[in-house]
C-alpha positions in Angstrom: -9.5 7.9 47.3 -12.4 8.7 44.7 -14.3 12.3 45.2 -17.5 12.4 47.2 -21.1 13.6 45.6 -22.6 14.9 48.5 -26.2 16.1 48.0 -29.0 17.2 50.0 -32.4 15.7 49.3 -34.3 18.6 50.9 -32.2 21.5 51.5 -32.8 24.9 53.8 -31.6 27.9 54.5 -28.7 27.0 57.0 -28.5 23.3 55.8 -27.7 24.8 52.4 -25.3 27.3 53.9 -23.5 24.6 56.2 -23.6 22.2 53.1 -21.2 24.3 51.0 -18.5 23.9 53.5 -19.1 20.6 54.3 -19.1 19.6 50.6 -15.6 20.8 50.1 -14.0 20.0 53.5 -15.1 16.5 52.9 -13.0 15.9 49.4 -10.1 13.9 49.8 -8.0 17.0 47.5 -10.0 19.8 49.5 -7.6 23.0 50.9 -9.8 23.6 53.8 -9.0 22.9 57.1 -11.1 21.4 60.1 -10.5 24.9 62.0 -11.7 27.1 59.3 -14.6 24.8 58.1 -15.3 24.5 62.0 -14.7 28.0 62.1 -17.0 28.7 59.2 -19.7 26.7 60.3 -20.1 28.0 64.0 -20.7 31.4 62.6 -23.6 30.8 60.7 -25.3 29.3 64.0 -27.3 31.9 65.8 -26.5 32.5 69.5 -26.8 30.0 72.2 -27.3 27.1 69.5 -27.3 24.3 71.5 -31.2 23.4 72.2 -32.8 25.5 69.3 -34.2 23.7 65.7 -31.8 25.5 63.7 -28.9 23.0 65.4 -30.9 20.1 64.9 -30.7 20.8 61.0 -27.0 21.0 61.4 -27.3 17.9 63.2 -29.6 16.1 61.0 -27.1 17.5 58.1 -24.3 15.8 59.4 -25.9 12.6 59.4 -27.4 12.9 56.4 -23.7 13.3 54.4 -22.8 10.7 56.8 -25.1 8.1 55.0 -23.5 8.9 51.8 -20.0 8.8 52.9 -18.8 5.0 52.4 -17.9 3.4 55.3 -14.0 3.2 54.8 -13.4 6.6 53.5 -11.3 8.4 55.7 -14.0 11.4 55.3 -16.0 9.4 57.9 -13.3 10.2 60.5 -13.1 13.6 59.2 -16.9 14.4 60.0 -16.5 13.4 63.0 -13.4 15.5 64.1 -15.0 18.3 63.0 -18.2 17.4 65.1 -15.8 18.0 67.6 -13.9 20.9 66.7 -17.7 22.9 66.6 -18.5 21.2 70.0 -15.5 23.4 71.6 -17.3 27.1 70.5 -19.2 29.0 73.2 -22.0 29.1 71.1 -23.0 25.4 71.0 -22.7 25.7 75.2 -26.1 26.5 76.9 -27.0 26.8 80.6 -30.8 26.4 81.8 -31.7 29.0 84.3 -31.4 26.2 86.9 -28.0 25.8 86.4 -27.8 22.8 84.3 -25.9 22.3 81.4 -26.9 21.2 78.1 -25.1 18.6 76.7 -23.3 19.9 73.9 -23.9 17.4 71.0 -27.8 16.8 72.6 -29.1 17.8 69.8 -26.9 15.9 67.6 -27.6 12.7 69.5 -31.4 12.6 69.3 -31.0 13.0 65.6 -29.0 9.6 65.5 -31.7 8.1 68.0 -34.2 8.9 65.2 -32.2 7.4 62.5 -30.8 4.3 64.8 -32.8 1.4 62.9 -32.9 -1.3 60.3 -31.7 -1.0 57.2 -33.7 -0.1 54.5 -33.3 -2.6 51.9 -33.3 -0.4 49.0 -30.9 1.7 50.4 -28.6 -1.0 52.8 -25.1 0.6 52.3 -26.7 4.1 54.5 -27.2 1.9 57.5 -23.7 0.5 57.6 -21.9 4.1 56.4 -24.0 6.0 59.7 -22.5 3.0 61.8 -19.1 3.9 60.7 -19.9 7.7 61.5 -21.2 6.9 64.8 -18.4 4.4 65.4 -16.2 7.4 64.7 -17.8 9.7 67.3 -17.7 7.2 69.9 -13.8 6.9 69.5 -13.7 10.6 69.6 -16.0 10.4 72.8 -18.5 12.8 71.6 -21.2 11.3 73.8 -18.7 10.3 76.6 -17.3 7.3 77.3 -20.6 5.2 77.2 -20.6 2.6 74.0 -24.6 1.7 73.9 -24.0 1.9 70.4 -21.8 -0.1 69.8 -23.0 -2.9 72.0 -26.6 -2.4 70.1 -24.8 -2.8 67.1 -23.5 -6.3 68.1 -26.4 -7.4 69.8 -28.1 -7.0 66.5 -25.4 -8.8 64.4 -24.8 -11.8 66.8 -27.2 -12.1 69.7 -30.3 -11.8 67.9 -32.3 -14.6 65.7 -32.4 -13.8 62.5 -35.5 -11.5 61.2 -38.3 -13.1 59.3 -38.3 -11.0 56.5 -38.3 -10.2 52.9 -34.9 -9.3 52.0 -33.3 -10.2 55.4 -30.2 -11.1 53.7 -29.8 -7.8 52.6 -30.3 -6.5 55.6 -28.5 -8.9 58.2 -25.6 -8.2 55.7 -26.1 -4.7 56.6 -26.6 -5.0 60.1 -22.9 -7.6 60.7 -21.0 -5.0 58.1 -22.5 -1.8 60.6 -21.4 -4.3 63.5 -17.9 -4.2 62.4 -16.9 -0.4 62.1 -17.4 -0.4 66.0 -13.9 -2.2 66.3 -12.4 -1.4 62.8 -12.5 2.5 63.9 -12.9 2.3 67.3 -12.0 -1.1 68.5 -9.4 -0.6 71.0 -11.6 2.3 72.9 -14.4 -0.3 73.0 -11.9 -3.1 74.3 -10.4 -0.7 77.2 -14.0 -0.5 78.5 -14.6 -3.8 78.3 -11.3 -5.0 80.2 -11.8 -1.9 82.8 -15.9 -0.9 82.5 -16.0 1.4 85.6 -19.1 2.2 87.0 -22.4 1.2 84.9 -25.6 2.6 86.0 -28.6 0.5 86.3 -29.8 1.9 83.2 -27.1 1.1 80.9 -27.5 -2.7 82.5 -31.2 -2.1 80.8 -29.6 -0.6 77.7 -26.9 -3.6 77.3 -29.7 -6.6 77.9 -28.6 -9.5 75.4 -30.2 -10.9 72.2 -32.3 -14.2 72.3 -28.9 -16.1 71.3 -26.5 -15.0 74.4 -27.3 -16.6 77.6 -25.0 -14.6 79.8 -25.9 -11.3 81.6 -26.4 -7.6 80.5 -22.8 -6.5 80.8 -19.5 -5.4 79.0 -17.6 -8.3 79.6 -15.0 -10.8 77.7 -17.1 -13.9 78.1 -20.0 -11.3 75.4 -16.8 -9.8 73.4 -15.5 -13.7 72.9 -19.0 -14.3 71.5 -19.1 -11.2 69.5 -15.8 -12.7 67.6 -16.9 -15.8 67.3 -20.3 -13.7 65.3 -17.7 -12.7 63.0 -15.8 -15.1 62.8 -18.7 -17.0 61.5 -19.8 -15.0 59.0 -16.2 -15.0 57.4 -15.6 -18.9 57.7 -19.7 -19.1 56.0 -20.9 -21.2 58.9 -23.9 -19.3 58.9 -24.7 -20.0 55.2 -27.2 -22.3 56.1 -29.1 -19.2 57.7 -28.1 -16.3 55.6 -26.1 -15.9 52.4 -23.4 -13.3 53.2 -21.9 -11.3 50.7 -18.2 -11.6 50.0 -17.4 -8.0 51.4 -19.3 -8.7 54.5 -17.3 -12.0 54.6 -14.2 -9.9 54.4 -14.9 -6.8 56.6 -16.2 -9.7 59.1 -12.8 -11.5 58.8 -11.0 -8.5 59.5 -13.0 -7.2 62.6 -12.6 -10.7 64.1 -8.7 -10.6 63.8 -8.9 -7.2 65.3 -10.9 -8.5 68.4 -8.6 -11.3 69.0 -5.5 -8.5 68.4 -6.5 -6.4 70.5 -7.3 -8.9 73.1 -3.7 -10.2 73.0 -1.8 -6.8 73.2 -3.9 -5.1 75.3 -4.2 -7.7 78.0 -1.2 -7.4 80.7 
């Protein structure tokens, strides 16, 4: 694996200090352990850090680095594991006076919501890389067992009509690559939710509203799983080229995602 050339666009004091450890930890040949790196970063945080602006800064730092790490680089998983490890610290647990606990990774989740948008055509791979990071967070259940972001990614890639914008081929290429990350990095957990969704809130069902091309109900179902798989197969087999020209990389990754979806269904349906 090649070394990572990570950098900060607008460094601030806390981010600079955390970045020093993160840059070393994320290299393929690092000697830093997961636990030691998490401990070093936690030491930099203020007491009762969870709801603070300082913790927001750390969250945005993780996002900024995730956008720079190639989607297929193992450091995407390392970064997500580090988030998980930091979340075990008492410093990032906070309880309001009402007794209501503050979600440990709430600030990171809020920062991610701000970043979840269509790809920038000038930097399309940032979107793909970020989806790989979120897919790893989902697989580790950092935000619980809700796969809303994974569903949104599949909806954007397969259920929505192609956008009428300049550079739409570049944008849709990145959207499909981004959607594939949830299958390749966390497909097994994702499929578990398909075959055993449990209780789904009315709020989640509203969030899971399908795009124009999917005509069934808003649910995480096997039928919808098949629709997404067929979408990846269509990209891989060039059936969509009349609408959009996909890159060879996108076609290759789409085929991997479709094959993974078939394999998961075949081997996890008892």
